[in-house]
C-alpha positions as CSV (number, residue, x, y, z in Angstrom):
1,X,-30.6,-70.4,-70.2
2,X,-27.9,-69.7,-67.6
3,X,-25.2,-70.1,-70.2
4,X,-27.0,-67.7,-72.6
5,X,-27.5,-65.2,-69.8
6,X,-23.8,-65.4,-68.9
7,X,-22.8,-64.9,-72.6
8,X,-25.1,-61.9,-72.9
9,X,-23.7,-60.4,-69.7
10,X,-20.1,-60.8,-71.0
11,X,-21.0,-59.2,-74.3
12,X,-22.7,-56.3,-72.5
13,X,-19.6,-55.8,-70.3
14,X,-17.4,-55.9,-73.4
15,X,-19.5,-53.3,-75.2
16,X,-19.6,-51.0,-72.2
17,X,-15.9,-51.3,-71.8
18,X,-15.2,-49.9,-75.2
19,X,-16.8,-46.6,-74.2
20,X,-16.1,-46.6,-70.5
21,X,-12.9,-45.9,-68.7
22,X,-13.6,-48.6,-66.1
23,X,-12.1,-52.0,-66.3
24,X,-14.3,-55.0,-67.1
25,X,-14.0,-56.1,-63.5
26,X,-15.2,-52.7,-62.3
27,X,-18.2,-52.8,-64.7
28,X,-19.1,-56.3,-63.6
29,X,-18.9,-55.4,-59.9
30,X,-21.1,-52.3,-60.5
31,X,-23.6,-54.4,-62.4
32,X,-23.7,-57.0,-59.5
33,X,-24.4,-54.3,-57.0
34,X,-27.1,-52.6,-59.1
35,X,-28.8,-55.9,-59.8
36,X,-28.8,-56.8,-56.0
37,X,-30.4,-53.4,-55.4
38,X,-33.2,-54.1,-57.9
39,X,-33.8,-57.5,-56.4
40,X,-34.0,-55.9,-52.9
41,X,-36.5,-53.3,-54.1
42,X,-38.7,-56.0,-55.6
43,X,-38.5,-58.0,-52.4
44,X,-39.4,-55.0,-50.2
45,X,-42.5,-54.4,-52.4
46,X,-43.7,-57.9,-53.0
47,X,-42.4,-60.3,-50.3
48,X,-44.8,-60.9,-47.4
49,X,-41.8,-60.7,-45.1
50,X,-41.0,-57.2,-46.1
51,X,-40.5,-54.8,-43.2
52,X,-42.6,-52.2,-44.9
53,X,-46.2,-51.7,-43.7
54,X,-48.8,-52.9,-46.2
55,X,-49.9,-49.4,-47.1
56,X,-46.3,-48.4,-47.8
57,X,-45.7,-51.4,-50.0
58,X,-48.6,-50.4,-52.2
59,X,-46.9,-47.1,-53.1
60,X,-43.2,-48.2,-52.7
61,X,-41.0,-47.1,-55.6
62,X,-37.6,-48.3,-54.4
63,X,-35.0,-47.5,-51.7
64,X,-32.6,-44.5,-51.9
65,X,-29.0,-45.3,-52.8
66,X,-25.8,-43.4,-53.5
67,X,-24.3,-44.1,-56.9
68,X,-21.9,-47.1,-56.9
69,X,-18.4,-45.9,-56.0
70,X,-15.8,-48.7,-55.9
71,X,-13.4,-46.5,-54.0
72,X,-15.5,-47.6,-51.0
73,X,-14.7,-51.2,-51.6
74,X,-11.9,-52.7,-49.4
75,X,-10.4,-56.2,-49.1
76,X,-8.3,-57.7,-46.4
77,X,-8.2,-59.9,-43.3
78,X,-10.0,-59.5,-40.0
79,X,-7.4,-59.4,-37.2
80,X,-8.8,-61.5,-34.4
81,X,-8.1,-60.7,-30.7
82,X,-5.9,-63.1,-28.8
83,X,-8.7,-63.7,-26.3
84,X,-12.5,-63.6,-26.7
85,X,-14.0,-60.4,-25.4
86,X,-17.5,-60.7,-24.1
87,X,-19.6,-57.7,-25.0
88,X,-23.2,-56.6,-25.2
89,X,-24.9,-55.0,-28.2
90,X,-27.8,-52.8,-27.3
91,X,-31.0,-52.7,-29.4
92,X,-33.1,-49.7,-30.3
93,X,-35.9,-50.9,-28.1
94,X,-33.7,-51.4,-25.1
95,X,-33.0,-55.0,-25.5
96,X,-29.5,-56.4,-24.8
97,X,-27.8,-58.9,-27.2
98,X,-24.8,-60.9,-26.0
99,X,-21.9,-60.8,-28.4
100,X,-18.2,-61.5,-28.7
101,X,-15.8,-58.8,-29.8
102,X,-14.0,-61.0,-32.4
103,X,-11.5,-58.7,-34.0
104,X,-11.1,-55.7,-36.3
105,X,-10.9,-54.9,-40.0
106,X,-8.3,-52.3,-40.9
107,X,-8.4,-50.4,-44.2
108,X,-6.9,-47.2,-45.7
109,X,-9.0,-44.4,-47.2
110,X,-7.7,-41.1,-48.5
111,X,-4.3,-41.7,-47.0
112,X,-5.5,-42.5,-43.5
113,X,-5.9,-45.9,-41.7
114,X,-9.2,-46.8,-40.1
115,X,-10.4,-49.7,-38.0
116,X,-13.9,-51.2,-37.7
117,X,-14.7,-53.6,-34.8
118,X,-16.2,-56.9,-35.8
119,X,-18.6,-58.9,-33.6
120,X,-19.9,-62.4,-33.4
121,X,-23.5,-62.3,-32.1
122,X,-24.4,-65.1,-29.7
123,X,-27.5,-67.2,-29.8
124,X,-28.5,-69.3,-26.8
125,X,-24.9,-69.0,-25.6
126,X,-23.4,-70.3,-28.8
127,X,-21.6,-68.4,-31.5
128,X,-23.5,-67.7,-34.7
129,X,-21.2,-69.2,-37.4
130,X,-22.9,-67.6,-40.4
131,X,-22.1,-63.8,-40.4
132,X,-20.1,-61.4,-38.4
133,X,-21.9,-58.2,-37.3
134,X,-20.3,-55.0,-38.7
135,X,-22.3,-51.9,-37.9
136,X,-21.0,-48.4,-38.4
137,X,-21.8,-44.7,-38.4
138,X,-20.1,-42.0,-40.3
139,X,-20.3,-38.3,-41.2
140,X,-23.5,-38.8,-43.2
141,X,-25.3,-40.4,-40.3
142,X,-28.3,-38.3,-39.2
143,X,-28.0,-36.3,-42.4
144,X,-28.2,-38.3,-45.6
145,X,-28.3,-41.7,-43.9
146,X,-30.0,-43.2,-40.9
147,X,-28.7,-41.7,-37.7
148,X,-28.5,-45.0,-35.9
149,X,-26.0,-46.5,-38.4
150,X,-25.9,-49.0,-41.2
151,X,-24.8,-52.6,-41.5
152,X,-22.5,-54.6,-43.8
153,X,-22.9,-58.4,-44.0
154,X,-19.6,-60.4,-43.6
155,X,-20.0,-64.1,-44.1
156,X,-17.5,-65.9,-41.8
157,X,-14.5,-67.2,-43.7
158,X,-11.9,-68.2,-41.0
159,X,-10.0,-70.6,-43.3
160,X,-8.9,-68.0,-45.8
161,X,-9.5,-64.9,-43.6
162,X,-10.0,-62.7,-46.5
163,X,-13.0,-60.3,-46.4
164,X,-14.5,-57.7,-48.6
165,X,-16.0,-54.7,-46.9
166,X,-17.9,-52.9,-49.6
167,X,-19.7,-49.9,-48.3
168,X,-21.8,-49.9,-51.6
169,X,-23.6,-52.8,-49.9
170,X,-24.2,-50.9,-46.6
171,X,-27.9,-51.2,-45.7
172,X,-30.4,-49.9,-43.1
173,X,-31.7,-52.1,-40.3
174,X,-35.4,-53.0,-40.4
175,X,-36.3,-50.5,-37.6
176,X,-35.8,-47.7,-40.2
177,X,-38.8,-49.0,-42.1
178,X,-40.9,-50.2,-39.2
179,X,-40.6,-49.2,-35.5
180,X,-41.9,-52.5,-34.3
181,X,-38.4,-53.9,-35.1
182,X,-35.5,-53.6,-32.7
183,X,-32.1,-53.0,-34.3
184,X,-28.6,-53.5,-33.1
185,X,-26.8,-50.2,-32.3
186,X,-23.3,-50.0,-33.7
187,X,-20.4,-49.6,-31.3
188,X,-19.1,-46.0,-30.7
189,X,-15.7,-47.4,-31.8
190,X,-17.2,-47.8,-35.3
191,X,-17.8,-44.2,-35.8
192,X,-16.0,-43.2,-39.0
193,X,-15.0,-39.5,-39.2
194,X,-15.3,-39.3,-43.0
195,X,-18.5,-39.3,-45.1
196,X,-19.3,-42.8,-46.5
197,X,-21.2,-41.7,-49.6
198,X,-22.0,-45.2,-50.6
199,X,-24.7,-47.7,-50.0
200,X,-28.2,-47.1,-48.8
201,X,-29.5,-43.6,-47.9
202,X,-32.1,-42.9,-45.2
203,X,-35.6,-44.1,-46.0
204,X,-38.2,-41.6,-47.0
205,X,-41.7,-43.1,-47.4
206,X,-43.6,-42.5,-50.6
207,X,-46.8,-40.5,-50.1
């Protein structure tokens, strides 16, 4: 079945390419992002671990997203700092989370260079070797997106040191959907001055 599904996907991409100015790679990436969004919506509605309150899950119709825009997809290395920098990430409920300021991701957008600080969260005094923490705010924060900032998952990949920061995958922390959660507050250094019109928008409950 997986082979058949793969063939159908390739044929669909080929068909779309014939009437679309995007490349097959761009169409495939867009499809992957949109599929992931559909799966997340389904999980939010049906998964018992959903951050939504039960009464909201009953009427939930999906999260709000910007249309996929691959101009907000960047690839490159994380430049680590020469020495480990101990830091503390504050939570929205006043909790303090020990972290290491690991390095920064630099990218260019609309002719200007920008940097985002990347953190390794600590657990029981040990580094978490699964994901780096990359939280950010931008010109949409508090307007079209959650004012406290959004996150992007970055699986650690020190061997190759090549990362994809795709703002189309930017998502809200759980405290946006349920105030019982405490969410890490992005560093002030990670305030982008331009509008990141990609990824998840602010959550508006269905009534």
